N, C-alpha and C positions, 0 to 999 in steps of 0.2 A: 504494500500500500504506500501511497504518497503521504509523507508527513508534512507537506506544504500544500495547502489547498485553500480555495476561496470559501469563506463562510460569511454569509450576509454581506456579500460584495466586497470583502476585505481579505487579502491574502494573509493566511495564518501559518505560524509554525506550531504544529500540534494545536493546542487550545489558546494560543496567544497571538493577537493581531500584531502584524509587523509594524504598523504605524505606531502602536503603543511602545514598541521597543525603540523605534527611532526617536520618539518624543523623550524617552527616558535616558537613552544613551547616545543620541546623536548619530550621525553618519559620517563616513562609511563605517559599517559595523558588520562583522561576520556573525551569523546566527546559526547555531547548530541544534539539532534535535537529538536529545539523549535516547529517546525510544528508537529512532531510526538507527543510531549507532549500535545499540545493543542487538537490535533485530538483524543487522547485517553481520555482526560478529558471529551471532549464533546460527546464521545460515551455514557457516563453516563448522563451528563446534558441534552443532546438531548432526550434520552429515557425517561427522567422524565419531559419533558417540559409540562407545564400546571398543574403539580402536586405540592403538598406541600411536597417537598423533599429537602434534603441537601446532597451534595457529600462532605464528609470530607476526604481529602487526608491523608492517613496514612504515615506521613512524616518520619517515621523510615526507609522507603525504600530508600529515598534520600532527604536530608534536606538542600541542597545548597540554599542559600538565593535567588539566581536568579530564581531557579525553584519555590520556594514558592511564590515569587513575581508574576511570570507569572500566576500561578494558582489562587492566590488571586484576580488578576485583572479579571479573568474569573468568579469570584463569589464563588470560592471554600471555604469550611470550612476545618478544619484540625483536624485530630485525633493525639493526642500527648500522650507520655508515660513518660514525665519528665518535670520538671520546665524549664530546659534548652531548650527543644523543644518549650515551650510556648514563651520564650524570643526570639527564632529564628523567630517564627511566627510574633511577634510584630515588630522585626527589619526589617522583609521583607514587612511590611505594611499590614499584615493580620489582620482580625477582631477577637479579642478575643471572641466576642459574638457568633462566629461560630466555637468555639473550643470545642471538647469533650476530656476529660482527662481519658485515660485508664491506666491500669497497676496495679499490685498486691501490690506494695510497696510504695505508695505515702507518702512522709514525711510531717511532720507538716509544714515546711517551704514551700514546694511545694503547699500544700493546701492553705496556706495563700496567696501565690503569685497568684494562680488561682482565689481565691475569690476576691482578690483586683482588678484583671484585668477584672472580670466579665465574666468568660467563660460560655458557653452554658450549659454544664452538666459534672458532674463527673460520669464515669462508675465505680461503686463501686463493689469490688470483694470479700468482706468478711464482716462478722458482726463486727470484731474489727475495720475495716476501717470505717464502718458506725459510730461507737461510736467516733472514733478519729475526723472524719469530723464534726460530730455534736458538739463536744466540741470546735473545732477550730472556726467554724462558730458562735457559741454562744459568744466566746470571742471577735469576731469582730463585733458583732451586726448584723449578716447577716443570711440569710437562704440559704443553699447550694442546688442547683438543682442536683438531683441524678437520675440515673437509675441503675439497677442492671445488671451486666453481668452474664447472666444465662448460665450454662454449660449443654447443652441438652443431653450429652452422645451420640452424633452422630459421627460416624467414617467418617472423611473427606477423608480417603484413600490417604493420602499424606505422605511425609517423617515424621518420628516420632518427629523430632526436631521442625517441624512447624505445627504439629497437636495440637490443643488447646481446642478441644471440648469434650474430653473423661474424664471419671471419674478419670483416673490416672494423668491428667494434672493439673498443679498448678493454672490454670486460672479459674476465675468465681465462682459462687455459684452453687452447685449441683442442678439439676432440682428438685429433691425430697425435697430439703431444701428451695427452692425459695419462696414458699408461706409464710412460717414462717419468712423468712428474710425480705420480703416485709412488713409484719405486724410490725416487729421491726422498719424498716425504717419509716413507717407511724406514729409510736408512738413517734419518736424523734422530739423535738420541733424546732430544727434548721435545719431540712432537709425538702426539698420540693420534693416529689416523682413525677417525671415527665415522666419517660420512662422505657424502657427495652432494653437490649443490648445482642447481641450474636455474637461470632466470633469463628468459629470451626476450622479454620486452613488456611494455605496459599498454593498457587499453586494448586488450585482445577481446574481440566479440565472439570469436569462434575458438573452441578448445582443441581443434585438430592440430595446430602447431605444438601445443603443450603435450598432447599425447604422442606426437611424433618425437619430441624431445625425450619423453619418458622411455620410449622404446630404445633410444640410443643409450640412455643411462643404464637401463637394464642390461644391455649388451656389455657395457663396460664393467658393471658390478660383477657379472659372472666371470669375466676375464680376470679381474682382480682376485676374486675368490679362488680361482684356479692357481693363483700365485701365492696364496696364503695371506692376502690382504683382505680381511673380512670387515665389511662396513656395517655399522649399526643403525645408521639413519640415511634416508633419502629425502633431500630437500628439493621439492619441485618448484620452488619460487612462488611468485605471484602472477600478476598479469591480467586476470579477468577484469574486463572493463565495465563501464556503466553506460546507460543511455543519457545523452545530453539533450535529447528532445528535438533534434533537427529533423525536419520533414524527410521521409524516405530513409532515415538512418536504420541500419541493421541493429537488431536487438541483441544484447549480450546473452550468452548461454547462462541459464540458471546455475547458481553455485552448486546446489544439490545434485543436479544432473552431471556436472563436471566431476565432482568428487566421486560420485557413483561409478562413472566410467574409469576414473583413475584406479579405484579399488578393484574393479572388475579385472583389469589387466594385471595389477599387482598380485591379486589373489591367485590368478591362474599361473602366473610366473613362479610365485613362491611354492605353490603346490607341485608344479611340474618339476622344478629344478632344485628346490631347497626343502623338500619334505614337509611343506606347509609352514616352515618357520617364518614368523612375521618379521617385518622390518618397520622401524618407526618412520612415519611420514611427517615431514615438516612443510608447512605452507608459509608464504611471505606475502599475504595480501595487504594492499594499502588502499588504493582508490576504491576497490569494491566494498571496503568496510566503511570508509568515511566520505566518499565523493558526493553521494546524494543526500548526505545528512546536513548539508549546510548551504546557505545562500549569502551573497554579499548584498547588503542593503545600502542604497545610495540615493542621494537627493539630486533632482534636476536643478541646475543653477540657471542655465540659459537655453533657449531654443534659437539657433543661429541659422537662418536660411542662407543658402549659397547658390551660385550659378549652376554648379553641377551636383552638389550634395547639400542636404540639410543635416545640421549637426545638433544633437541633443547632448549638451555639455553637462556632465554630472560631477559630483565631488569625489567620486572614486576614480582611480587612474591605474595606469600600467604598473605603478609601484605597489598598488594594493593587490592587483590580480594580473599576473604576468602571462598566463596561458594564451590569451588571444594574440598578444604581440609576439610572444616567443614561438608558439606552435601554429599560429593562424587558426586557433581552436574556435569552433562554433560553440557558443554558450547561450542558452535560452535567457531571455530578458522579459520579465513580467511586471506590469504596473501593480503596485500594492492596492490601489483603489482604481479599477478601470473606469474610464470615462466613456460616455456614449457618443461623443462627437466624432468628426471625421478623422480618420487615421492618415498620417503622412509617413513617408519613408525617411528614416533618420539613421545616421551613423551615431552610435552612442560612444562618446569620447570623454576623456578626462582633461584636467588642467595642466598635465605635465608637458613640458616644452619639447615634445617629440611628435612627429607626424605618425609614428608608430603607436601612439598612445590611444588605443581604442579598445573597447570592450565588446562591441557588436557592430555589425555593418548591415545596412539596408534592412532595417526593421520597421514594420508598420506599427506605429504607435499613435494613439490619441492621448496626448499629454500636454501639460502646462508646466511652466516653471514652478518649483516648489513641490511638485509631485514626487513620490517615492517610487523607485524601481528596485526590483530584486533580480540579481544575476543568479540564476539557478545552478544547482549541482556544483557549488563552489567550495565544497568541504575539503577537497583534495587539491594539493598544490596551489592553494590560494594564499593563505596567510604565510605558510612556510617559505614561499618564494618571494614574499614582499620585501620591499626595501625602503630606504629613506631618501630616495632620489628626489631632487629639488627641495631638500630639507622638509620633507613631508612626514609627519608622524604616522606610524602604522596604525591600522584600524583597531577599534575595540573588538573583543570577542565575547559572545554570550552563549550560554547553553539553556535551551528551553527544556524543562522537565514537566510535562503535562501542562498545568496552568501557571507554573512558576518559572521565573527568569533569573538566571545567575550570571553576573559579570565574572568572567574567568580570565580576562586580560583587559586592563584599562587602556584607554587610548593614549598614545604617546604624545607628549607636548614638546615644544622646541627645547626646553631646558633638558629634557631627557636626551635629546640628540647632541647637545653640547657637552654633556657631563663627562665624557671621556677625553675631551680635547683640552688643549692648553695653548696659550700664546707664548712667544719668546720675546725677550727684551735685549 
């Protein structure tokens, strides 16, 4: 179900009118639905019920402490890509022993922090990283649990900036090199080889590429088993997309159907070749958990007619929501209080001094200055990718819980932006 709907002519988040939120907290403001978040997480957790599985939320999608706390209380693990994200997990009450650490450029300090906190596993992406981690673990008198992120050269058929499983991508170990890399990892005294990882891209609407990647991982796991390298978990990554509401857009595969197909293949494989012995399955979903749980609420400042384009100038900008400018992403825009007047075609743009500062193009809107708009499906890669460009404070964030509204990040003011700076004399 949608947790953002019109009730009595006003767009609501669950039971709260969005204009009430704008009046209380101002704009731009990110608004998230707690019930949508938990529903999405439990679409994975429920599909894995009774299995040895762990859902590690990919927190780069949205790392607000309140969201992490809610997911941790549901039993989530976390997929992190920096030491800062690990500290966020801990600050939110998450369990480091349910954390997997991905990313191609882990520093010595980040490795030390993760080893000290006792994370579940490092997803290692190169031989130099293996050697660095082995050295750091040795200095600390520890053994680092590792899996290799294997790049299966499977085309996810998504935007090139979020495709991660092809030979040309920076991520992972090439499939043809994976066996030798595992041999290297197994030979290093301060590493404990425990799993295999794969992540081929984001915003996949069809699970066929993910199942193709699974087949390649199965082949590699069996080859490793024959050499005495026995893996205890299979991390299939994330990638399942969401609907952004564009006309004619393909619909994403339901999470439950995808998980069922995964287990159908895994069960048949383990029965045929491993005497039915199970293997732990790890997921790294991000967008499919948080993407449709949020909207960006913004106020129209001016309507500016032009010779070739009409512009709807709002107080949110590319620094608040980067996806349209960065990926040319289509995002649905809805008026909070729809008008009955004649609609005109507008580009919805912000005040940032860039021609690339747009949130939506060619949208039919019947609006006036002062009206509120909601940019829909903005819960993932919205606030986490925001910046202070043009010395703009980042937006407030609120979570709606039924009929209650909770401020979970206050709006930044200019003094916040100056706080870390100093002049010289």
